[in-house]
C-alpha positions in Angstrom: 12.4 -12.5 -9.6 8.7 -12.7 -10.5 6.8 -9.5 -11.1 3.0 -10.1 -11.1 -0.3 -8.4 -10.1 -0.4 -8.0 -6.3 -3.5 -10.1 -5.9 -2.0 -12.8 -8.1 1.1 -12.9 -6.0 -1.0 -13.4 -2.8 -2.9 -16.2 -4.5 0.2 -17.9 -5.7 1.9 -17.6 -2.3 -1.1 -19.0 -0.5 -1.4 -21.9 -3.0 2.3 -22.8 -2.5 3.3 -21.8 -6.0 5.8 -19.3 -4.5 8.0 -19.9 -1.5 8.7 -16.2 -0.8 6.9 -13.0 -1.9 6.5 -9.3 -1.2 2.7 -9.2 -0.8 -0.2 -7.3 0.8 0.1 -7.2 4.6 -3.5 -8.3 4.7 -2.4 -11.7 3.3 -0.6 -12.3 6.5 -3.5 -11.1 8.7 -5.9 -13.4 6.8 -3.6 -16.4 6.8 -1.0 -16.0 9.5 1.0 -19.2 8.7 3.9 -17.4 7.2 7.2 -16.2 8.6 7.7 -12.5 8.3 11.0 -11.1 7.2 11.9 -8.8 10.1 12.9 -5.1 9.6 11.6 -4.9 6.0 8.2 -3.6 4.8 6.6 -1.1 2.6 4.9 1.3 4.9 4.3 5.0 5.6 4.4 7.2 8.7 2.0 9.9 7.6 1.0 10.8 4.0 1.8 8.1 1.6 0.8 10.0 -1.6 0.1 6.8 -3.6 -2.9 5.3 -1.7 -5.7 7.9 -2.0 -9.4 8.4 -2.5 -9.8 10.8 -5.4 -13.0 12.9 -4.9 -14.7 16.2 -5.7 -16.6 18.1 -3.0 -16.5 17.2 0.7 -15.3 13.6 1.6 -18.3 13.4 4.0 -20.7 13.8 1.1 -19.4 10.9 -0.9 -22.0 8.2 -1.4 -20.0 5.6 -3.3 -16.3 4.8 -3.6 -15.0 2.5 -6.4 -12.4 0.2 -5.1 -9.2 -0.9 -6.9 -9.2 -4.6 -6.3 -5.4 -4.8 -6.8 -4.8 -4.4 -3.1 -6.9 -5.9 -0.4 -4.8 -4.1 2.2 -5.8 -0.6 0.9 -9.4 -1.6 0.4 -9.7 -3.0 3.9 -7.9 0.0 5.4 -10.4 2.2 3.7 -13.3 0.2 5.2 -11.8 0.7 8.6 -11.2 4.4 8.2 -14.7 5.0 7.0 -16.0 3.3 10.0 -13.6 5.1 12.3 -14.5 8.5 11.0 -18.2 7.7 10.7 -18.4 8.5 7.0 -21.5 7.4 5.1 -19.9 6.1 2.0 -20.6 2.6 0.7 -17.9 0.8 -1.3 -18.2 -1.0 -4.6 -15.7 -3.1 -6.5 -14.6 -2.5 -10.1 -12.8 -4.8 -12.5 -9.0 -4.6 -12.6 -9.3 -3.7 -16.3 -11.2 -0.5 -15.6 -9.1 2.6 -16.0 -9.9 5.6 -13.8 -11.3 8.5 -15.6 -12.1 12.0 -14.3 -15.6 11.9 -15.7 -16.7 9.0 -13.6 -15.9 10.7 -10.3 -18.9 12.9 -9.8 -19.2 15.9 -7.6 -20.5 15.1 -4.2 -21.5 11.5 -5.1 -18.8 9.2 -6.3 -15.1 8.8 -5.6 -12.4 6.2 -6.4 -9.7 4.5 -4.5 -6.4 4.6 -6.4 -3.1 2.9 -5.5 0.4 2.8 -6.7 1.5 4.1 -10.1 -2.2 4.6 -11.1 -2.7 7.0 -8.1 0.5 8.9 -8.9 -0.4 9.4 -12.5 -3.9 10.5 -11.7 -2.8 12.9 -9.1 -0.3 14.5 -11.4 -2.7 14.8 -14.3 -5.7 16.0 -12.3 -4.0 17.8 -9.4 -6.2 21.0 -9.9 -9.5 19.2 -10.4 -9.7 16.8 -7.5 -9.1 16.5 -3.8 -7.1 13.5 -2.5 -7.9 11.7 0.8 -4.6 10.2 1.7 -5.1 6.9 3.6 -1.6 7.0 5.2 -2.3 10.5 6.5 -5.8 9.6 7.7 -4.5 6.5 9.5 -2.0 8.4 11.4 -4.4 11.0 12.7 -6.3 8.8 15.2 -3.6 6.1 15.9 -0.2 8.0 15.6 1.4 4.8 14.2 2.9 3.8 10.8 0.8 1.8 8.4 2.2 -1.3 6.8 1.1 -2.0 3.3 3.3 -4.9 2.3 5.5 -7.5 3.8 8.0 -10.1 2.7 6.4 -13.5 3.6 8.1 -16.9 3.6 6.0 -20.1 3.6 6.3 -22.3 6.7 7.7 -25.3 4.9 10.6 -23.4 3.3 14.0 -24.3 4.7 16.7 -21.8 5.8 14.3 -18.9 6.3 17.0 -16.9 8.2 19.3 -17.0 5.2 16.5 -15.8 2.9 15.6 -13.0 5.3 19.2 -11.8 5.5 19.5 -11.7 1.7 16.3 -9.6 1.5 17.5 -7.2 4.2 20.8 -6.8 2.4 19.0 -6.2 -0.8 16.9 -3.5 0.9 20.0 -1.9 2.4 21.8 -1.9 -1.0 18.9 -0.3 -2.8 18.5 2.4 -0.2 22.3 3.1 -0.3 22.1 3.5 -4.1 18.7 5.2 -4.3 20.0 8.2 -6.3 21.5 5.9 -8.9 18.3 3.9 -9.2 16.2 7.1 -9.5 18.6 8.3 -12.2 18.1 5.1 -14.2 14.3 5.6 -14.1 14.6 9.3 -15.0 16.9 8.4 -17.9 14.0 6.6 -19.5 11.7 9.7 -19.5 11.5 10.8 -23.2 10.8 14.4 -22.7 12.5 17.8 -21.9 15.2 18.3 -19.4 12.7 20.2 -17.2 10.4 17.2 -17.1 13.3 14.9 -16.2 14.3 17.1 -13.3 10.7 17.3 -12.0 10.5 13.5 -12.2 13.8 13.1 -10.3 12.7 15.5 -7.6 9.4 13.8 -7.2 10.9 10.3 -7.0 13.5 11.4 -4.5 10.8 13.0 -2.3 8.4 10.0 -2.7 11.0 7.3 -1.7 12.6 9.4 1.1 9.6 11.2 2.6 6.4 9.2 1.8 7.6 5.6 2.0 9.3 3.7 4.7 11.1 0.3 4.3 11.6 -0.8 7.9 9.6 -3.1 10.2 10.2 -2.1 13.7 8.1 -2.1 16.9 6.0 0.8 15.8 5.2 -0.8 12.4 4.3 -4.0 14.2 2.0 -2.2 16.6 0.3 -0.5 13.7 -0.2 -3.8 12.1 -1.8 -5.2 15.3 -4.1 -2.2 15.5 -5.1 -2.7 11.9 -5.8 -6.4 12.5 -8.0 -5.5 15.5 -10.0 -3.0 13.5 -10.5 -5.6 10.7 -11.8 -8.1 13.3 -14.1 -5.4 14.7 -15.5 -4.8 11.1 -15.8 -8.6 10.5 -13.2 -8.4 7.8 -11.1 -11.0 9.7 -12.1 -13.8 12.2 -11.3 -12.9 15.8 -8.1 -14.6 17.0 -4.8 -13.9 18.7 -2.2 -12.7 16.3 1.4 -13.8 16.6 4.3 -12.5 14.5 6.8 -15.1 13.6 9.7 -13.1 12.3 13.1 -14.2 11.0 
């Protein structure tokens, strides 16, 4: 198992250095040569909690949003939502080395896109100082569909893709069946008071059960098609018919 930066995994999969990877769903939309592992994704059907724009003041007053370049899916989702809601913000990129700080997010002017663990830590540290524009929640408002952030993709030249897909589905099922045990292992590493450990356990249980989804059914696929069409409309993707080759 190879754990790497999300953008690096996309690049390595595209270059043929990896046969199979869990990567940004935008990698498939940009380069739809891959087979998709059916029934498995990282998605949300409402608020996702960990993909947010941290801001002060009204979201409609924001002039600039700093992007986290770690995920092209989240950045392009933000582009599409800003266009959909008619918000005036312009987006700028920051180095992956830049760490988000409260001081750089100015009232009424500047905001920042945060994803993953970075978003979770920031929300917990600055919960009373900022508002958080949840991209999963904002996506569902106009479209009423889940949003797919990541997919397991298999390169087209790889043999026995069905066997690989079955192993990944079984792995997903096993992890979900043992979610409480996995959460307990994470919480055991928290070096703090019993109260903090319990709060961590409660948060992780809620996050994995209520905010994230791990399936890829017809609604998730339809959400992915809608996202692809919006990206084409905003010239983030070339216009073309999109076919899902699932295994």
